[in-house]
MARTI-192045 format. One record per atom (N, C-alpha, C): residue in one letter; x, y, z. Coordinates in steps of 0.2 Angstrom, whole numbers, padded with zeros to 4 digits, always signed. Atoms other than C-alpha are relative to their C-alpha. Example, Ala and Ser with C-alpha at 12.3 -4.5 7.8 and 13.67 -1.06 7.14 Angstrom:
! residues 2
a+0004-0006+0000a+0062-0022+0039a+0004+0006+0000s-0004-0006-0001s+0068-0005+0036s-0004+0005+0003
! end
This chain:
! residues 217
m-0010+0001+0003m-0088-0141-0092m+0000+0007+0000a+0002-0006+0002a-0093-0125-0099a+0000+0007+0005t+0003-0007-0006t-0099-0115-0082t+0006-0001+0005a-0008+0001-0007a-0081-0121-0072a+0005+0000-0005d-0002-0005+0003d-0072-0114-0087d+0001+0007+0002l+0002-0007+0001l-0081-0098-0087l+0002+0004+0009f-0001-0003-0006f-0079-0097-0068f+0006-0002+0004e-0005+0001-0004e-0061-0104-0064e+0004+0003+0001g-0004-0002-0001g-0053-0095-0055g-0003+0010+0005v+0004-0007+0000v-0067-0081-0049v+0001+0000+0008f+0000+0000-0009f-0063-0075-0029f-0007-0002+0000d+0008+0002-0002d-0077-0084-0021d+0001+0002+0010g+0003+0001-0006g-0072-0077-0002g+0006-0003+0003p-0007+0001-0003p-0056-0078+0010p-0003-0009+0001r-0001+0006-0002r-0052-0097+0013r+0007-0001+0005r-0006+0000-0003r-0041-0102+0028r+0003-0007-0001e-0004+0006+0003e-0027-0114+0025e+0008-0001+0007e-0008+0000-0006e-0014-0119+0042e+0007-0001-0004i-0005+0006+0004i+0000-0123+0035i+0005-0004+0006a-0006+0004-0006a+0010-0127+0052a-0004+0005+0007p+0001-0003-0007p+0007-0122+0072p+0002+0005-0001g+0000-0007-0001g+0002-0105+0074g+0000+0005-0008a+0000-0002+0006a+0002-0103+0054a-0004+0002-0006a+0005-0001+0006a-0011-0097+0042a-0002+0003-0006l-0002-0005+0003l-0012-0094+0026l-0008+0003-0002l+0006-0003+0004l-0029-0084+0019l-0002+0001-0006h-0001+0001+0008h-0032-0085+0003h-0006+0007-0004g+0003-0006+0003g-0039-0069-0005g-0002+0005+0004f+0002-0001-0004f-0043-0062+0010f-0001+0010-0001a+0001-0007+0001a-0039-0044+0005a-0002+0004-0005r+0004-0003+0007r-0046-0043-0011r-0005+0005+0001p+0007-0006+0001p-0063-0032-0005p+0005+0007+0000q-0003-0008-0002q-0050-0018+0000q+0004+0000-0006e-0006+0001+0004e-0037-0021-0015e-0002+0010-0002r-0004-0007+0003r-0038-0002-0023r+0000+0005+0007d-0001-0005-0006d-0040+0007-0005d+0007-0003+0002l-0004+0002-0003l-0026-0003-0001l+0007+0002-0004i-0007-0002+0004i-0013+0002-0017i-0003+0008-0001g-0002-0008+0002g-0020+0022-0016g+0003+0001+0008a-0003+0000-0007a-0016+0019+0003a+0009+0000-0002i-0006+0003+0002i+0001+0012-0002i+0003+0006-0004e-0002-0003+0003e+0003+0025-0015e+0001+0008+0004a+0001-0005-0004a-0001+0039-0003a+0010+0000+0003i-0007+0003-0002i+0015+0031+0007i+0006+0003-0004v-0004+0000+0005v+0025+0031-0008v+0004+0006-0002g+0001-0006+0000g+0023+0048-0012g+0006+0005+0007r-0003-0003-0005r+0031+0052+0007r+0008-0002+0000a-0003-0001-0003a+0043+0042+0008a+0002-0009-0007p+0001+0005+0009p+0048+0033-0010p+0005-0008+0002f-0003+0005-0001f+0055+0017-0011f+0009+0000-0001r-0009+0000+0000r+0075+0012-0011r+0003-0007-0001h-0002+0004+0000h+0084-0002-0015h+0006+0002+0010m-0004-0002-0003m+0093-0003+0003m+0007-0005+0003m-0004+0004+0003m+0110-0010+0007m+0003-0001+0008t-0002+0005-0006t+0115-0023+0018t+0006+0000+0003p-0005+0001-0003p+0127-0026+0030p+0007+0000-0003g-0009+0001+0007g+0143-0034+0019g-0002+0005-0006g-0001-0006+0004g+0138-0019+0007g-0002-0002-0009h+0007+0001+0007h+0125-0027-0007h-0006+0003+0000a+0007-0003+0000a+0111-0019-0013a-0006-0005-0001m+0007+0005-0002m+0093-0028-0008m-0003-0001-0010s+0003+0001+0009s+0086-0034-0026s-0007+0004+0003v+0010-0002+0000v+0067-0029-0017v+0004+0008+0002a+0001-0006-0004a+0065-0011-0013a-0004+0002+0004m+0005-0001-0005m+0057-0005+0002m-0002+0009+0003t-0001-0005-0003t+0051+0007+0012t-0005-0001+0006s+0003+0001-0006s+0040+0008+0029s-0007+0006+0000c+0002-0002-0004c+0026+0015+0038c-0002+0001+0007g+0000+0000-0006g+0019+0020+0056g+0006+0000+0005r-0002-0005-0006r+0026+0022+0072r+0010-0002-0002v-0007+0000+0000v+0044+0014+0067v+0002-0003-0007g-0001+0005+0006g+0051+0007+0049g+0006-0003+0003w-0005+0006+0000w+0064-0006+0046w+0005+0005-0005v-0005-0005+0004v+0081+0001+0038v+0006-0006+0003t-0006+0002+0000t+0097-0009+0035t+0004+0005-0005d-0008-0004+0003d+0115-0002+0029d+0007-0002+0004r-0006+0001+0001r+0132-0004+0034r+0004-0002+0010s+0004+0000-0006s+0128-0003+0052s-0005-0007+0003g+0003+0007-0003g+0117-0018+0055g-0008+0000-0003y+0008+0000+0000y+0097-0021+0056y-0003+0002+0005r+0004-0003-0006r+0085-0012+0066r-0005+0004-0002y+0006-0006-0001y+0071-0001+0067y+0002+0004+0002a-0001-0006-0001a+0070+0017+0067a-0007+0005+0000t+0007-0006+0000t+0057+0031+0070t+0003+0003-0006h+0002-0006+0003h+0063+0042+0056h+0003-0006-0007d-0004+0002+0007d+0067+0039+0037d+0006+0001-0001p-0007-0002+0001p+0085+0039+0035p+0002+0005-0006q-0001-0005+0008q+0084+0045+0016q-0002+0007+0002g+0002-0006-0003g+0072+0061+0023g+0001+0001+0002d-0001+0001-0005d+0077+0060+0039d-0006+0005+0003r+0005-0002-0002r+0059+0063+0044r-0005-0004+0003p+0002+0007-0002p+0049+0051+0053p-0007-0001-0006w+0006+0002+0003w+0038+0039+0044w-0005+0001-0001p+0008-0004+0001p+0021+0043+0036p-0003-0005+0007e+0003+0004-0007e+0008+0035+0049e-0004-0006-0006m+0001+0006+0004m+0002+0018+0047m-0009+0003-0004p+0007-0004+0000p-0017+0024+0037p-0005-0008+0003s+0005+0004-0001s-0031+0014+0045s-0003-0006-0005v+0001+0003+0006v-0035+0005+0029v+0005-0008+0000l-0006+0002-0002l-0019-0003+0032l+0001-0005+0006r-0003+0002-0007r-0018-0007+0051r-0007-0003+0001d+0007+0002-0003d-0038-0010+0052d+0004-0010-0005l-0002+0009+0005l-0032-0026+0038l+0004-0005+0005a-0007+0006-0005a-0017-0033+0048a-0004-0003+0008i+0004+0001-0005i-0029-0033+0063i-0004-0005+0000g+0006+0005+0000g-0044-0042+0056g+0004-0007-0003a-0002+0009+0003a-0031-0055+0047a+0004-0005+0007a-0001+0001-0005a-0024-0057+0064a-0001-0004+0004a+0005+0004-0006a-0038-0062+0074a-0004-0005-0005e+0003+0005+0005e-0044-0072+0058e+0002-0006+0002a-0004+0006-0002a-0028-0084+0062a+0002-0001+0007g-0002+0002-0007g-0030-0086+0080g+0003+0004+0005f-0003-0005-0005f-0021-0069+0087f-0004+0008+0001a+0003-0007-0005a-0034-0057+0098a+0004+0006+0002g-0001-0005-0004g-0027-0041+0100g+0007+0002-0004f-0003-0001+0004f-0015-0038+0088f+0001+0007-0002d-0002-0008+0002d-0005-0019+0088d+0005+0001-0003p-0003+0000+0002p+0003-0018+0075p+0006+0008-0002d-0003-0006-0003d+0017-0002+0076d+0005-0001-0009a-0004+0000+0004a+0027-0006+0060a-0003-0003-0008c+0000+0006+0006c+0023-0011+0041c+0006+0002-0005l-0003+0002+0007l+0035-0015+0027l-0002-0001-0002i+0004+0001+0008i+0031-0012+0011i+0007-0001-0004n-0005+0001+0003n+0042-0021-0001n-0001+0001-0009r+0000+0003+0006r+0042-0021-0019r+0003-0003-0005y-0004+0005+0003y+0047-0034-0030y-0002+0000-0008a+0001+0000+0008a+0051-0033-0050a+0002-0006-0002p-0001+0006+0005p+0053-0048-0061p+0006+0000+0003g-0008+0000-0004g+0070-0054-0052g+0002+0000+0007a-0005-0001-0006a+0072-0050-0036a-0004-0005+0004r+0001+0005-0006r+0069-0061-0021r+0003+0000+0006m-0005-0004-0008m+0072-0061-0004m+0001-0007+0002a-0002+0008-0001a+0084-0076+0004a-0003-0001+0009l+0002+0004-0004l+0079-0088+0016l+0004+0006+0008h+0000-0003-0005h+0078-0077+0034h-0002+0001+0006q+0007-0001-0007q+0070-0074+0053q-0002+0008+0002d+0004-0006+0001d+0061-0059+0056d+0001+0002+0007r-0003+0000-0007r+0071-0058+0073r+0000+0008+0002d+0002-0008-0002d+0070-0037+0076d-0003+0003+0003e+0004-0004-0008e+0058-0035+0087e+0000-0001+0004q-0001+0005-0006q+0057-0037+0104q-0003-0001+0004d+0005+0006-0001d+0044-0046+0106d-0003-0006-0004f+0003+0005+0005f+0041-0061+0099f-0008-0002+0000s+0007+0002-0002s+0023-0065+0106s-0004+0005-0005a+0003-0005+0002a+0017-0053+0094a+0000-0003-0009p-0004+0004+0006p+0015-0063+0075p+0001+0005-0009i-0001-0004+0007i+0019-0057+0058i-0007-0001-0006v+0005-0001+0007v+0005-0052+0043v+0005+0000-0004s-0005-0003+0006s+0011-0051+0027s-0007-0001-0007v+0006-0001+0004v-0001-0046+0014v+0005+0001-0009s-0002+0001+0008s+0002-0050-0006s-0002+0003-0004l+0002-0007+0006l-0003-0037-0019l+0002-0003-0006g-0005-0002+0008g+0001-0039-0039g+0001-0007-0001l-0001+0007+0001l+0011-0054-0045l+0000-0005+0004p+0002+0005-0003p+0010-0070-0040p+0008-0001+0004a-0007+0003-0001a+0025-0077-0031a+0002-0008+0007i-0001+0007-0004i+0033-0094-0022i+0003+0004+0005f-0003-0001-0006f+0034-0092-0003f+0002-0005+0000q-0004+0003-0003q+0048-0102+0005q-0002+0002+0010f+0003+0004-0010f+0041-0109+0024f+0005-0004+0003g-0004+0005-0003g+0054-0118+0032g+0000+0000+0006g+0001+0002-0008g+0060-0122+0050g+0002+0006+0005m-0005-0003-0004m+0070-0116+0065m+0005+0002-0001a-0008+0003+0001a+0087-0121+0059a-0002+0003-0009r+0000-0002+0005r+0090-0111+0040r+0001-0008-0003s-0004+0005+0003s+0098-0128+0035s-0008-0005-0002d+0008+0001-0001d+0077-0136+0038d-0003+0001-0008k+0005-0003+0008k+0070-0138+0019k-0006+0003+0001p+0009-0002+0000p+0055-0127+0016p-0002-0003-0005r+0003+0003+0004r+0041-0130+0009r-0002+0006-0005r+0000-0007+0005r+0034-0118-0005r-0006-0002-0001f+0005-0002-0002f+0017-0111-0006f-0002+0007-0004e+0003-0004+0004e+0010-0100-0022e-0004+0006+0005l+0003-0006-0006l+0005-0081-0013l-0001+0002-0005r+0005-0005+0004r-0008-0073-0024r-0003+0008+0001h+0002-0007+0000h-0015-0057-0027h-0008-0001+0006g+0005+0000-0005g-0025-0054-0010g+0002-0003+0005d-0001+0006-0004d-0018-0068+0000d+0003+0004+0005v-0006+0002-0004v-0012-0066+0016v-0001-0004+0005l-0005+0005-0005l+0000-0074+0027l+0000+0001+0008v-0002-0003-0006v-0001-0074+0045v+0003-0008+0008w+0000+0004-0006w+0010-0083+0057w+0005+0002+0007g-0002-0002-0006g+0016-0082+0076g+0002-0005+0003g+0002+0005-0005g+0017-0093+0090g+0007-0005+0002e-0005+0004+0002e+0028-0108+0088e+0004+0001-0007s-0001-0001+0009s+0030-0104+0068s+0005+0007-0001r-0002-0009+0002r+0036-0085+0073r+0006+0001-0003l-0009-0003+0000l+0055-0086+0071l+0000-0007-0004v-0004+0004+0004v+0055-0100+0055v+0002+0003-0004y-0001-0002+0004y+0063-0096+0042y-0003+0000-0006h+0004-0002+0006h+0055-0088+0025h+0004+0004-0005g-0004-0004+0007g+0060-0083+0010g-0005+0003-0006v+0004-0003+0004v+0052-0077-0007v+0006-0002-0008l-0004+0000+0005l+0060-0085-0023l+0001+0005-0006a-0001-0007+0004a+0063-0073-0037a-0007+0000-0003l+0008-0002+0004l+0048-0065-0047l+0001-0001-0005k+0000-0001+0007k+0042-0071-0061k-0003+0004-0006d+0002-0007+0003d+0039-0058-0074d-0008-0004-0002g+0007-0001+0000g+0020-0054-0078g-0001+0008-0002d+0001-0006-0003d+0009-0041-0078d-0009+0000+0002h+0006-0001-0005h-0005-0037-0065h-0005+0003-0003e+0005-0003+0002e-0021-0032-0071e-0001+0007+0003l+0000-0008-0005l-0020-0017-0053l+0008+0005-0002l-0007-0001-0003l+0000-0016-0051l+0005-0003-0005g-0005+0002+0005g+0008-0022-0068g+0005-0004+0002r-0005+0007-0002r+0024-0031-0066r+0005+0002+0007q-0006+0002-0007q+0028-0031-0049q-0003-0002+0004r+0005+0002-0006r+0021-0037-0032r+0001+0005+0004i+0000-0005-0005i+0018-0026-0019i+0000-0004+0007n+0001+0002-0004n+0020-0034-0002n+0002+0004+0007l+0002-0001-0008l+0014-0028+0017l+0004-0004+0005t-0005+0004-0006t+0025-0036+0031t-0002+0005+0005f+0002-0006-0009f+0014-0028+0050f+0003-0006+0003r-0003+0003-0003r+0024-0032+0064r-0003+0006+0006k-0002-0004-0004k+0025-0026+0082k+0007-0001+0002a-0011-0003-0001a+0043-0020+0083a+0000+0002+0007l-0002-0005-0007l+0044-0008+0101l-0005-0005+0005
! end
């Protein structure tokens, strides 16, 4: 009993959980590269700082965002779209670091989507209380590529629903290092994140960082 308590929660390698057709949760997949990932994110944010974007309806998002890669995702009064330049600094988005790109490609292959070639990585920062309402990822030109979502920092409750907003979503706890991949039949499911609970992560403090890789163009 003492041994079980001693090693409870110790990371013992990636574990793949099929949560829907075309959707897999890779527990701990990003843990081996956690410090390199955090360093790469800090470098990106130094060039393209986080900001709370405005929705077309004029509301500030509770999640702070930035991007890297060939294109980045932006939203304002004119709508949602991908753009080659960061509108805040009117300059190209930072290049996608190889440590991020390689992780996304590897996770996609592990989930059954070999050949994934991401050209955009959205970086979301959740402070306690921040959330993401149920939505579909449908601003990309080609839905044949999956979405690869990496969780770092505080745990979050992810909602994974159906093809209609009214479909009741299932809930999954995403912990530091977990990677969720969805495509194929599940590519256009509604999904979101419940309000982040407060806490203190040993590497990232009172926040959750989420990376979502897409093939946008």
